[in-house]
N, C-alpha and C positions, 0 to 999 in steps of 0.2 A: 811760162813762169814760175820762179821758183822761192821756195819759203824755208825758212830755218825755224828752230825750236818747236817749243809745244805746240804751238798754235797750226800746225802742217796741216792737221785733219780736217779743220773745220774749212780750210782752202783746196782739199784734194778730193773730198768727197763726189763719187760719182767720176772721177777720171784716175788712169793709169798714172802713174809716178815712177820715177828714177831717182836715184841719187845726183846731187847737186855737181859734188866732185868727187876724186877717187878717193878711197881710204885705202891704208897699210896697216895692218896689225901682224904682229907676229908672237909665238909662245912654243908651247909645247902640248903632244898630243898626249890625252891621259890615258891611252892603255900604249901606247906605242913609247913613250918617252921621248920620243925627237923630236926636235925643233922643227919648226914649221911656218911658213910667210904666207898669208892672204892678200890679196889686195880686190875690193870690190869696187868695180868699175860702171858707171852709168852705162843704159844698154835700152835699144831703139823699142816702141811698144810692141806688146807680144812677145816679149824674149820669153819672158818669164825669169827665173831665176835659174843659172847654167853654170855648173862647177867646170872650170878647165885645168887639168893637170899641167903644170908649166914645165913640171921633172921630167915627162916620158917623152918619148920620142914622135917629133911634130909629124912624122909619116903614116901615123897611126891615128886613131880615133882618140880623142881626150876629152870631148865635153862630155857631161852628164847632166842634164835637168833635172831639176828637185821635184820630182813629180813621183805620185805613189808607183808607177810602174817602173820606175828603177832601184825600187827597195831591193837590196838585196840580203840581208840581214838584220835582225832586231832582238839580238842575244844580249848583248852589253849596252847596245846603243844604236842608232838609226844609221845603216850601211849603205850608200847609194853605189849600184852600180854592183861587178862582182867580186865578193870579197877574195878570191882565188885568183882577179886578175887585177882589171884598172876598176879603182872604187875611192870614195872618200868617204869616210867614218864621221862618226859623231856630228853630225850636220844638224842635230835636232835645236841646239840655242841659238845658233845664228839664224835658222831660219823661222824661229819663233819671233825673233827679233825684228827682223824685215817685214813679216807678213803682219806684224801687232802694230808697226809705223807706216803701215800701207806704201811697204817698196816694192811694185809690181815685177820690176825689170833692173836685173844686176846681174854682170858678168863677177864669177868668183874665180879668180885666178888663185890658183892655190901649188905651191910647191912639195908636195906630201902628200900621203894617203888618207889625215886626219885632219877636222877644223882642230886649232889650237883651242884648249880646253881654258885656257885665260884665269877667270877666279871659280871656275865653277857652275858659274851663271851666266845670264845672258847679259849683264850690266857694261860691261865693257863694248859690247856691239849697238848698245841701244846710246849710248854716252856721244859713241863715235858718228853714227847717222845722224843724232840731234846735231853735233857738231857742224857739218856740211849741209844739212837739208836736203830738201827733195825738190825734185822740178816735176811741174804736172805736164803731161805731154795728151796731146790732142786725139785721144782717143778713150772711149769709155770703159771706164772696168767693168767686168763681169765678175758675178758673184754666181753662187753654188746655193740656190735655196731648198732647204727638204721640206719636201710634201706630205711623206707619212713615216710612222716611226720605222726605224731597223736597228735590230739587237744582233747583238753575237753574244754567246759567252764560252768561255774557256776554265773549264771547272768552275771553281768558286768564284771566279774574275767575271764581269761582264760589262759590256759598253753598249750605248745606245744612240742615237740621234733622231731628235722628235722636233717638229715645226716649230719656230720660235720667230718674233719679227725682231731681229737683232741676231747677236753671237754672242753666246752662253756658254758656259763651262761649269761645269758640276761634278766635280774630282772627288773622290773617298779612299782614302785607306784603310788599312786594316793590318799591323802590324803585330804579332806576338813578341811584344818589346815594349816593357812599362814606359819609356820615355818617351815614345811613337805613338802606340796606342792606337785609337781610331780617330780620322781628325777628316774635315771636311773644307773645303774652298768651292765656293759659289759665288760666281759675279757672271755680270755679263761681260765681255770683253772689249776693251778699247785702247786704245792709242797709251792714255793717262792709266789707265788700270793696271796695264802691264808695266809702265815703269815704276807706280808705285809698288804694286803687289806684287808681283810675279819675277820681275826683271832679274831682283836681287835675290834671288833663292838657289842656293846651293846643292849641285849634288851630293849623295849621302851616301855613306857605310857602314858596314860593321866592319872593326879590327879583322876579327878572325875570318871572315871574306876576303877583307886585301890581302891578306898574309895567304890566303889560299890562290888569291889572281895572280899575286906576285909569282907565287910558286909554277903557276902554269905559264907564264908569260905574258900577262896581259896587266892592266892597270900600272903599269911602268912609270908611268908619268903622275901618278895620284900622290899627293901631298896635302899637307893641312893649309895649304895655299889655295887649294881646289877644290877641297872636298869637306864636308861636314863628318867627320867620323865618329863613333860611337865603341867606347870600349868594351870588354868583356860584361862589366859589372855595370853596366846603363848609365855611363855618364859621356859628356862631349868632350873629347879630347884636346879640342881647338880652345886656345886661351881665350879666344874672342867671343865664345859660344855662339850663338843661334841669332841670324838678323832678325828672324819673325820668330814669334812663340811658335808657330804653327808652319816653320821652312820646309818640312821635310813634304807635304802635301803641296806646298805651292810650288815647290820644285818640279813636283809630279802633273802639277798643271800648266808648267812651263813648258815639261815635256811634250802636254799634249797638242799644246799649242804648235808646236814645231811639228810633230810629227803630223797634225790634219792638216798645217798650209802646204803639204805636199798633194791636196787636192789641186793644187795649179791655180786656186782662187780662191777668195774669202769665201767662207761656208756661212749662210742665214741660218741659223737654227740651234738647237741646243745639243752640248755633248755631255752626256753625265757617264759615269763609268765608275767602277767599285773593284778596288786592287788590282787596278790596271797598270800597264808599262805598256813599251815600244810595241810589241808582238801585239797586242790587245789594240791599239792605236789601229795600225796599219791594218788589222784585218776587218775591224772596224769600218774603215774609210773605203777598201776594196768591197765590201758588202754592199757599202750606201751608193758606190758609182757601178755596181754592176745592175743595177736593178733601175730601170729606166722610168719606171713609175714613183721611184723613193725622191729623185731630186729633178730639179729644173733649173737653166743655167736662164738669168738674169740680166739687165742692163740698166741703166736711167735712161728715160727720154731722154735725147742730145739738148732739147729743148728748154728742159727743166735744169738749172745750177743745181739747185738744192732740193732734188727728188729724194722724199722718204722710201725706207723699204718698201711701203706698203705699194707705191710708185711705180716701184722696179716693172718693165713688161720683159717677158720671155722671150729667148730667142733661140733658134738651133744650133746647139754647140757640140757636135758629136764626139770631139776631141777630148774631152772632159771624161767620156765613159772608159770603166777600169778593163785592165786587160783580161781578158776570160779563158786564155789560153795556159 
């Protein structure tokens, strides 16, 4: 059965879902500056999100699953695969949209090494998914339920998972910049919350850093059309200004949603972070999944169409365990 629009979630609760139709998008990579096209294709149950590089030799491996084991770099963005070989970079905004809108299974065909940045947010991906709608699949959705607190520290930064009946993000940033300062976003995550509160928040940076990155061969596709840029005198350069008063922390929350979606299943728990980023998010997720006592994989009983989170039952699913080697 297939649905479209903002009422999809109530019809899909408890079941896996895929897209009702193909989605084609194109743009430029924010770091490479190169044009790139992607196609999102419906996929069978239990496929997950899989990237397929269509620009490479078909005789070699071209598939990269969107799971934390595939993460190869987290310096400027989240990179899946080997950065020196086959990889796909800047996946976090697309993955955040897919997870938040309950798209469990999709093949992402891509003809380059970086997901197009679009306008620097996830809004284009959300609009495209809403336009085609979703199809419910006859397989129960699995969730990763946090059973105990797990915390990681990186200098002055930290991230923590705690048990929670639902999915919640509490993200705090603290910049030595008067324009940004200390900001916090805290909310349960639903498809509607993601659409309204996070999806339009754009990536941001400082003009002095952008110039340094350009000189080093990075951020070649960055522009005022896809990034919020702060001048050396603490002003927003973009003529239209901010989309949210606290757009900076909202974008950090958007990134966290995408990075944690690499668990391979929705997480039932609260994720809190202070001065976090892609590297901290990946470390926290790996730490959670490497501790078998910290989480369990659950699904709702097949006979209950609208089972609440409290009614979810544990199942044996070792494939979610993080790689420890």
